[in-house]
N, C-alpha and C positions, 0 to 999 in steps of 0.2 A: 529599377527592378533589381532583385537580388541575383547575384551570380548563381549559376546552376549547381544543384547538389548532385552527388554521384549516385546514379541508379546502377543496378547490375547491368552488365553489358554482355548479352548473349547474342549469338547469331540468330536471326529470325527464321521461322519455319521455311520461308521461301529462299533461304540462303543458297541452296544448290542450284536452283533454276537461275537465280540472280547471278551467281558466279559464272555459270556457263555463258550467260548473255554477255557478261563483261569480258570474258576471255575471247568472245567472238568480236569484240570491239563495238558492241551495240550501245545505242542510247536507250536507257531503261526507264520506264515510267513505273513507279512503285506506289501502291496504295497501302498505307500503313494503318492497320487496326480497323476497328469498327467505325471510327470517326471519319474514315475516308480522306485522310490527308494525302495529297498527291504532290510529288515533286519529281523533277527530272534529275537523273544521275548521268553525268557524262564527264569525260576527261576534259579539263580546261586548265589553262595556266594558272598558277597559284599566286596568292597575295596574302599578306599577313597583316596583323594589327600589332601596334607597339604601345607600350606605356610611355607617354611623352616625358615622364620624369625619370626614365631609365638612366642610370649612370654608367652603363656599359653598353656597347653596341658592336656591330660587326662592320665589315667594309661596305661601301655604298651600294654595291650591287645586291647585297643581301639584307639591306635595311628593311624592317617590317613596317608596313603602312597599310591603312584602310580608310574607307570613307567614314564620315561622321555617323552615318546610319548604322555602321557595323557590317554592311554587305561588302563582299569582296570587290576590290577594284583592281584594274589591270596594273601589273608591275613587270619590270624586266625579269626574264628568267634565263637560265643558262642555255646556250645554243645547243641544238640537237644535230649540228653539222658533223660531218665525218671526223673532224678533229676536235678534241675537247677545247673549250674556250680557256685561254690563259687566265689564271687566277690572279687578281690584283692583290697586292699586299694591303693589310688593314690600314685604313686611313684614320682610324680613331684609336685612342688608347683603351686597351682592355685591362681589367683589374690585374694587379700583380700579386694578389693574395694566393694562398696555397692552391696548387693545381694548375695555374696559368702557364703559358698563354692558352686561352680557351679555344676549343674547336669552333670554326666558323666557315664561311664560304671559301676563304682563301687557303685553308689547310685541311679540308675534308673533300670527299668526292673524287672524281676522276682526275688523276694527276695531269698537270699542264703538259701539253705536247703529245698526249696519248692520241693515236689515230684510231678512230672508231669506225667499224663497219657494221652494217645492218645484220642483226641476228636472224638466222634462218632455221634454227633448230626448233624442237618441240617446246611448247609453252608448259606442258606437263612433263616434268623430268623424271624418268623412271630408271635411268641407268646410273648405277653407283659410280662415284668418282668423276662425274661430269664436271668439266671446267668451262665456264663462259668467261672469256677474257676480251676486253677492249671491244665491246659490242654496244650498239644501240638496240635495246629490246623494246618492241612496241606491243607488249602484251603483259598480262600478269603471269609471273612464273610460279608454278605450283610444284613444290618439291615433294617427290615420293620415292626418294632413294637416299642412300647413305653417302656422306662425304662429298656433297656437291659444293663447288666453289664458284662464286660469282664475283669477279674482280674487275676493276678499272672499267666499269660499264655504266651506262645510263639506262635506267629502267623506267619507261613511260607506262606505268602500271603498278602492280603490287608484287610483293614476294611473300609466298604463303607456304608454310608446312602445317597441315591441319592435324594437330595432335589429338583430335577426337576420333580419328580414323584408326581402326584396328591395324596393328603392325607399325604404326607411326613411330614407336619407340626405337625402331631400327634406322630411322631416317635422320638426316642432319644436313645442315648447310652453313657455310661461311660466306658472309657478304662483306667485302673489303674494298676500300678505295673506290667507292661507287656512289651513284646518285639514284635516289628513288623518288619519283613524282607520281603519287597515286591519284592526283586530281580530286575531283569532287565526288566522294563516295562515302557512305556511312559504314566504313570498315577500316581496320588498321592498314597502314601502308606496308608494314613489315610485321609478320606474325608466324605461328603462334608458339614457337619454341624449338628446342633442339638446334639452336642457332647461335652464331657469333656474328655480331655486327661491329665492324671496326673501321674507323676513319671514313664513315659514310655520312652523307648529307641526305636527310629524309624530309620530304615535303608532302603535303596533301593528306587525304584521308581524314577520318575523324580522330584517330590516334596515330602517332608516328610509329611506335613500336609497342606491340602487345604480346605478353607471355601468358599462355593458357595454363589452366590448373593441371593439365595432364602432361605438361612439358617435362622433359628430363633435365634440361638446363636452358638458361637464357643469359647471354653475355652481350653487353653493349659497352663499347669502349671508344674514346677519342672521337665521338660522333656528334653531329649537329642536327638536333631534332627540332623542327619548327614548321611554320607555314601550314598548319592544319586548315581544313576547308569546311564551311557550313553554309547552306542556303540561308537567305535572310529570314525565311519564315519557318525554319525546321526546328523540331525539338530534339536536337542532337546534343550529346555531351562529349566534349573534346578533351584530349590530354596529350602530353608529350610521351610519357611511358605509362603503361597500365598493366597491372596484374590483378585479376579478380580472385586470386588464390593460387598458391603454388610454392615451389621451393627451388633452391639452387639457382638463384638470380644474382647476377653480378652487374652492377651499373657503375662504371668507373670513368672519370674524367670526360664528361660530356657537357655540352652546352644544350640545355633543355628549356624550351620556351613554348608554352601553349599560347599562341600569339593572337588568334582572332579575338576582337572585342565581342561583347554580347550582341546578338542580332536583334532584329526588330521585335521579336517575341521574348526577349530576355534570356535566350539560350546561348551556350557557347562553352567556354573552358571550365572544367572541374578543377584541374591543377596541372602543374608541370609534370609531377611524378606521383602516380596514384597507386597505392597498395590498398586493396579493398577485399575483405574476407567474404566475398559473396558465394563462391562455389567450392572453396577449400581454405584451409588455414594458410596464412602467410607465414613462411618459415625459411630460414637459411638464406637471408638476403644481405648483400653488401652494397651499400650506396656510398661511394668513396670519391671525393675530389671532383664533384660536379658543380657546374654553375647553373643555378635555378633562377631564371629571369623573371622579372616582376610584371604583373598585369592586374589591374583592378577589376578586370572582367572575369577573373577566376576566384574561387572561394579561398583556397590556400595553395601555396606553392608545392607543399608536400603532404600527402596522406600516408601515415606511417603504419597502416595495416591493422590497427586496434580500434574497434568501435563496437559498443554494446548493441547497436541496432543491426549488426550484421549476423547472418547465420553462423559464421565462424569468427567470433568476436575478438579472439585473443591471438595476436601474432607472437612469434617467438624467434629468437636468434636473428633479429633484425639489427644490423650494424650500420649506423649512419655517422660517418666521420669525414672531416676535412672538407665539407661542402661549403660553398659560398652562396648566400641568398641575396639577391638584388633587392634593395629597399624600394626603389621606384617612387612614384609621385606621392603616394600616401604613407611612405616609410614603413610599410608592413609586408611587402612582397605581393601577397594576395589581398583581396578585399578585406578579409577578416584576420589575416596573420600569415606567418611563414609556414607553420606546420600544425597539423592536428592529427590525432589518432596514433601518436607514438607513446607507448607505455614504457617509461624508463625502468619500471620495476618488473617488466615482463621477463620471462625466462630467457636468458642469453641475450637480451636486448642491450645495445650500447649506443650512447650518443656522446660524441666527443669532437671538440675542435671544429664545430660548425660556426661559421662567421657570417655577419653581414658584409656587404661589399665595402663598408667603411671600416672594417676590422673589428667591430664590437661583436660580442658573443650572442649567438642565437640559442635560446633555451629550448628544451625538447618539447615543450607544450606551451601554447599561447592562450 
C-alpha cells in the first residue's frame, strides 16, 4: 500500500463536544462521516514504529518499535510517580553533523530529580501569568490567558490554545522542560499557536505539534517529537509538526520523527514536518538544524509548503537550513524521497546546507 497523502486537517464539527468529553476523562465513541466508521478514543500508553535501517537512534527506553501489522504494541513509558524518572545517558551514537547532539529522551522532558506533585488547578486556564511547575497533570490543559508557563511537568493529556476563538490573539503560553503524552486521539498533542515549546518530549496524538493559520507565532526548539498514535483500522494522517497555513513559525534543533508504520488499512504518517497551504499561505518560516528521522511508512520527510493542488499553492520566505535527513533502509528518508513542495525560486525561500546523515547534500526537491 502507498503511504498516506496529506489531506487538509480541520477539526470536525463535533470538536467541542468531543473536547469537553476528553477534558472530563471519558472514553469517547466517535462515528465518522456517513460511512459510519466507529472507533474508541481513550488515553493509553504510547508505542512507536521505527525504520529498521535507521542509522541514528535514541537511548533504549525511547527506542521506537511496533508489531509487524502496524498496530501499536506495548512499550515502556516514563513513570508518572511523584518524582521524575532519572534519564539514562544515550547508549547509542547520535550523528555528529551540524546541530547535534540531538534532542532525545535523555535530554528533553522533566529534568531528572524533579519532584512532581499532582496538579489540582483548573484544566481551562483563564488567569494571565499562571505558572504550572513540577506537576503531574491528568487532563488536557486549555490555555485562555496571556503569558501562561508550563514547566518541569508531565501532562497526561494535551495542551491547547485554540486560535480560532475570538480574542485568542491576546493569549500565549510557554511549554518548557516538560513531557506531553496525548494518548490515542485524532488531535494534535500540542496546539494551535501563540506558543513556545522548548526542551519538551511530545508523544501521542495524530500530530505532535500543530500551528494553526490564525496563530500569531509558533516556536519549537530543542524538543523531541515522536510516538504518534493511530488505531489499526483508522483513516488518520499523522505527522511530527504540521501547519496547514500560517506565518511566523520557528522550528529549531528538534528531533522529529513520525514513527508509526502504516496500519492495516494503509494509513499513517504523511511526513515528519508538514507545511501545507490548505487554509492560508505558508509564509515566514524558519526550519533550522533539525534531525528528520527516516520511515518508509511516510511519503516524504518534509513538505515545503508549495503545491499546485492546494488552495494556497505558493509558499514564501520559507528558510530551510542546516537540517539533517536520515537515509534509513531505503536511503531516501521517506518512501518517495526526503522533501517535496519546496520551491527554491519562491519569493524569499532559501535552501542551504541540508545534509543526509552520511554528510552528503540533500537537494531542495526530489
